[in-house]
C-alpha positions as CSV (number, residue, x, y, z in Angstrom):
1,M,81.2,-13.9,-62.6
2,K,78.3,-14.8,-60.4
3,L,79.0,-15.8,-56.8
4,Y,76.9,-17.3,-54.1
5,F,78.6,-16.6,-50.7
6,P,76.1,-16.9,-47.8
7,Q,78.5,-15.6,-45.2
8,W,76.7,-14.9,-41.9
9,Q,79.6,-14.9,-39.4
10,G,80.1,-11.2,-39.9
11,A,76.8,-10.6,-38.2
12,G,77.9,-12.4,-35.0
13,T,75.2,-14.9,-34.4
14,G,73.1,-14.1,-37.4
15,E,72.8,-17.6,-39.0
16,D,69.4,-16.7,-40.5
17,I,71.3,-14.6,-43.0
18,Q,72.6,-17.8,-44.6
19,A,69.1,-19.2,-44.9
20,G,68.0,-16.0,-46.4
21,A,70.7,-16.1,-49.0
22,E,69.7,-19.6,-49.9
23,A,66.1,-18.4,-50.6
24,L,67.5,-15.7,-52.9
25,L,69.5,-18.3,-54.8
26,Q,66.5,-20.5,-55.2
27,Y,64.4,-17.5,-56.4
28,L,67.0,-16.5,-59.0
29,G,68.0,-20.0,-60.0
30,A,71.2,-21.6,-58.8
31,S,72.6,-22.3,-62.3
32,G,75.4,-19.9,-63.2
33,F,76.3,-19.0,-59.6
34,E,79.6,-20.4,-58.2
35,R,79.4,-21.4,-54.5
36,V,82.0,-20.2,-52.1
37,E,82.2,-22.6,-49.2
38,L,82.0,-21.3,-45.6
39,S,84.5,-22.1,-42.9
40,K,84.0,-25.0,-40.6
41,I,85.7,-23.1,-37.8
42,P,83.2,-22.7,-34.9
43,A,81.4,-19.3,-35.0
44,G,78.3,-17.7,-33.6
45,E,77.7,-18.8,-30.0
46,A,80.8,-21.0,-30.2
47,G,82.9,-18.4,-32.0
48,K,85.9,-16.5,-30.6
49,K,86.8,-12.8,-30.8
50,R,90.1,-11.5,-32.0
51,H,91.2,-8.0,-32.8
52,C,87.8,-6.8,-31.5
53,I,86.1,-8.9,-34.4
54,N,83.7,-11.7,-33.6
55,N,84.3,-15.0,-35.4
56,Y,87.6,-13.5,-36.7
57,E,89.2,-16.9,-37.6
58,A,86.2,-18.2,-39.6
59,L,85.8,-14.9,-41.4
60,H,89.4,-14.7,-42.4
61,E,89.5,-18.2,-43.7
62,Q,86.5,-18.0,-45.9
63,L,87.2,-14.5,-47.1
64,L,90.6,-15.7,-48.2
65,R,88.9,-18.5,-50.0
66,L,86.7,-15.9,-51.8
67,K,89.8,-13.8,-52.7
68,T,91.6,-16.9,-54.1
69,K,88.6,-17.8,-56.3
70,I,88.3,-14.3,-57.7
71,S,92.1,-14.1,-58.2
72,E,92.1,-17.3,-60.2
73,E,89.1,-16.3,-62.4
74,Q,90.0,-12.6,-62.9
75,P,86.5,-11.7,-63.9
76,A,85.5,-8.4,-65.5
77,T,82.4,-8.1,-63.5
78,L,81.0,-9.6,-60.2
79,Q,77.5,-10.3,-59.0
80,T,77.2,-11.7,-55.5
81,I,74.3,-13.2,-53.6
82,G,75.1,-13.0,-49.9
83,G,75.4,-13.1,-47.0
84,D,76.4,-10.3,-44.6
85,C,78.0,-7.0,-45.6
86,G,81.4,-7.9,-44.4
87,L,82.0,-10.0,-47.5
88,E,82.2,-6.8,-49.6
89,I,85.9,-6.2,-48.8
90,V,87.0,-8.7,-51.4
91,P,84.8,-8.0,-54.5
92,V,84.9,-4.2,-54.0
93,S,88.7,-4.1,-53.5
94,Y,89.2,-6.4,-56.6
95,L,87.1,-4.2,-58.9
96,N,88.7,-1.1,-57.5
97,N,92.1,-2.6,-58.4
98,R,90.8,-3.4,-61.9
99,Y,89.0,-0.1,-62.7
100,S,90.7,3.3,-62.0
101,R,87.5,5.3,-61.9
102,L,85.3,3.2,-59.7
103,G,82.5,4.6,-57.6
104,V,80.8,2.6,-54.9
105,V,77.1,3.2,-54.2
106,W,76.2,1.7,-50.8
107,F,72.4,1.1,-50.4
108,D,72.2,0.5,-46.6
109,A,70.5,1.8,-43.5
110,H,73.9,1.5,-41.8
111,A,77.2,3.2,-42.5
112,D,79.3,0.1,-42.1
113,I,82.3,2.3,-41.5
114,N,83.3,1.5,-37.9
115,R,86.8,0.6,-36.8
116,P,86.8,-2.6,-34.7
117,C,87.9,-0.6,-31.6
118,D,84.8,1.7,-32.0
119,S,82.2,-1.0,-32.7
120,A,79.8,-1.7,-29.9
121,S,78.9,-5.1,-31.4
122,C,82.3,-6.2,-32.7
123,N,80.5,-7.6,-35.7
124,F,82.4,-7.3,-38.9
125,H,79.4,-6.5,-41.1
126,G,79.6,-3.0,-39.5
127,M,83.2,-2.6,-40.6
128,P,83.7,-3.3,-44.3
129,L,84.0,0.3,-45.6
130,R,86.5,1.3,-42.9
131,T,88.5,-1.8,-43.9
132,L,88.3,-0.9,-47.5
133,L,89.6,2.6,-46.6
134,G,92.7,0.9,-45.2
135,E,91.8,2.0,-41.7
136,G,90.5,-1.2,-40.2
137,E,92.2,-4.1,-38.5
138,P,95.7,-4.5,-40.1
139,D,95.4,-8.3,-40.0
140,M,92.5,-8.1,-42.5
141,D,94.6,-6.1,-45.0
142,S,96.0,-9.2,-46.7
143,L,92.4,-9.9,-47.9
144,L,92.3,-6.7,-49.9
145,F,93.3,-6.2,-53.5
146,S,93.3,-2.4,-53.1
147,T,91.9,0.4,-50.9
148,L,89.3,3.1,-51.5
149,T,89.3,6.8,-50.9
150,P,86.4,8.5,-49.2
151,R,85.4,10.3,-52.4
152,Q,84.5,6.9,-53.9
153,I,81.8,6.1,-51.4
154,H,78.2,7.2,-51.9
155,Y,75.4,6.2,-49.5
156,V,71.7,5.7,-50.3
157,G,69.3,5.1,-47.5
158,L,71.7,5.8,-44.6
159,R,69.9,6.6,-41.4
160,D,71.3,4.5,-38.5
161,V,74.8,5.8,-37.8
162,D,77.1,5.4,-34.8
163,P,78.9,8.6,-33.5
164,A,82.3,7.4,-34.6
165,E,80.9,6.6,-38.1
166,Q,79.3,10.0,-38.3
167,Q,82.6,11.6,-37.5
168,R,84.4,9.7,-40.3
169,I,81.7,10.5,-42.8
170,A,82.0,14.2,-42.0
171,E,85.8,14.2,-42.0
172,G,85.9,12.5,-45.4
173,Q,83.0,14.6,-46.8
174,I,81.4,11.3,-47.9
175,Y,78.2,11.6,-49.9
176,A,75.4,10.8,-47.5
177,P,72.1,12.6,-48.4
178,T,69.1,12.4,-46.0
179,R,66.8,11.1,-48.8
180,P,67.5,9.3,-52.1
181,D,67.8,11.5,-55.1
182,A,68.7,9.6,-58.3
183,E,69.5,12.8,-60.3
184,A,71.7,14.3,-57.6
185,L,73.6,11.0,-57.3
186,V,74.2,10.7,-61.0
187,Q,75.4,14.3,-61.1
188,T,77.8,13.7,-58.2
189,L,79.3,10.7,-59.8
190,H,79.7,12.5,-63.1
191,R,81.3,15.4,-61.4
192,K,83.9,13.1,-59.9
193,N,84.6,11.5,-63.3
194,I,83.4,8.1,-62.2
195,E,83.0,5.7,-65.1
196,E,82.3,2.3,-63.4
197,V,80.0,1.7,-60.4
198,Y,79.7,-1.1,-57.8
199,I,76.2,-1.3,-56.3
200,H,76.1,-2.7,-52.7
201,F,72.5,-3.5,-51.8
202,D,71.7,-4.4,-48.2
203,F,67.9,-4.8,-48.1
204,D,67.7,-3.0,-44.8
205,C,68.0,0.2,-46.8
206,L,64.4,-0.3,-47.7
207,D,61.5,1.1,-45.7
208,P,60.1,-1.8,-43.6
209,L,56.6,-0.8,-44.9
210,D,57.7,-2.1,-48.3
211,Y,60.0,-5.0,-47.2
212,D,60.7,-6.1,-43.7
213,K,62.4,-9.5,-44.2
214,T,65.8,-8.1,-43.3
215,Y,68.3,-8.7,-40.5
216,Y,67.6,-5.2,-39.2
217,Q,64.4,-3.1,-39.8
218,V,65.0,0.6,-39.7
219,P,62.0,3.0,-40.2
220,R,61.8,5.7,-42.7
221,G,63.9,4.0,-45.4
222,V,64.0,4.0,-49.2
223,R,60.8,3.0,-50.8
224,V,61.1,0.2,-53.3
225,N,60.2,2.4,-56.3
226,E,62.8,4.9,-55.2
227,A,65.5,2.2,-55.1
228,E,64.4,0.9,-58.6
229,T,64.7,4.5,-60.0
230,C,68.2,5.0,-58.5
231,I,69.4,1.6,-59.9
232,K,68.0,2.3,-63.4
233,A,69.6,5.8,-63.4
234,L,73.0,4.3,-62.5
235,Q,72.6,1.6,-65.2
236,S,71.7,4.3,-67.8
237,N,74.7,6.5,-67.0
238,F,77.6,4.2,-65.9
239,R,79.0,0.8,-66.5
240,I,77.9,-1.4,-63.6
241,V,80.8,-3.7,-62.9
242,G,79.6,-5.2,-59.6
243,T,76.5,-5.8,-57.6
244,S,75.5,-7.5,-54.4
245,V,72.2,-8.4,-52.7
246,L,72.6,-8.9,-48.9
247,E,71.0,-9.5,-45.5
248,S,67.6,-10.7,-46.6
249,V,66.5,-13.3,-44.1
250,T,63.2,-14.8,-45.3
251,T,63.3,-18.5,-46.2
252,K,60.1,-18.3,-48.1
253,V,60.6,-17.6,-51.8
254,E,57.0,-16.3,-52.1
255,E,57.9,-13.5,-49.6
256,L,60.5,-12.0,-52.0
257,G,57.8,-10.6,-54.3
258,P,58.2,-6.9,-53.2
259,I,61.9,-7.0,-54.2
260,K,61.6,-9.0,-57.4
261,N,62.4,-6.1,-59.6
262,I,65.4,-5.1,-57.6
263,L,66.7,-8.7,-57.8
264,K,66.2,-8.7,-61.5
265,L,67.9,-5.4,-62.0
266,L,71.0,-6.3,-59.9
267,M,71.4,-10.0,-60.6
268,E,70.2,-10.7,-64.2
């Protein structure tokens, strides 16, 4: 199942994430992607905070819409063009419920593992992994199909981490190397008896020298060729049951050239 879900409300006021998702859709071709409509509840500058989460009402409504669509279709695989990272709580928890040996590979400059009460921004795109662990806002739990364990999470490109996030990563002994290493990642997943993999790809994992059309730019990231090598290694060793491409913000299709191979690997 291919989904187009340009959620931006999880980034607070980051409406350019929606426009960036539309450019990805145009580049890949809209045919075959099912659209998930966004909430009409005011968000951004007009949004309201609940449970220490900005735009809570809009997020909850549209994420429930996504959950309903997936529940009705019961797909074996999911590919999502988004959108901010907060949308991941639905597809990841669905596939985790379907596959008992799922590993999640999180290509991201950020840990996305804050609790709402620890988040300086109160933006939900910094909270999806904590929510997926069942340790986030309880009122979001109804959106989950299942919860993860720390051993299922594997970071690639992580380098901008809040103190509370660093503490949770250390406590959970979560895989978080300083530099990408495809061979070590594959060996780690094999050692854990992982059979299926979900690949979350926030483009800010990439070094801005290679691609800077992202919601955040964080220096010293993953080079494009390193990302491609990791993705190919995962595809060669595991069944990829879910992928996402998230938080690119350019509206110019011609500027997507540097990431064309990554888009092809993850979305075709």
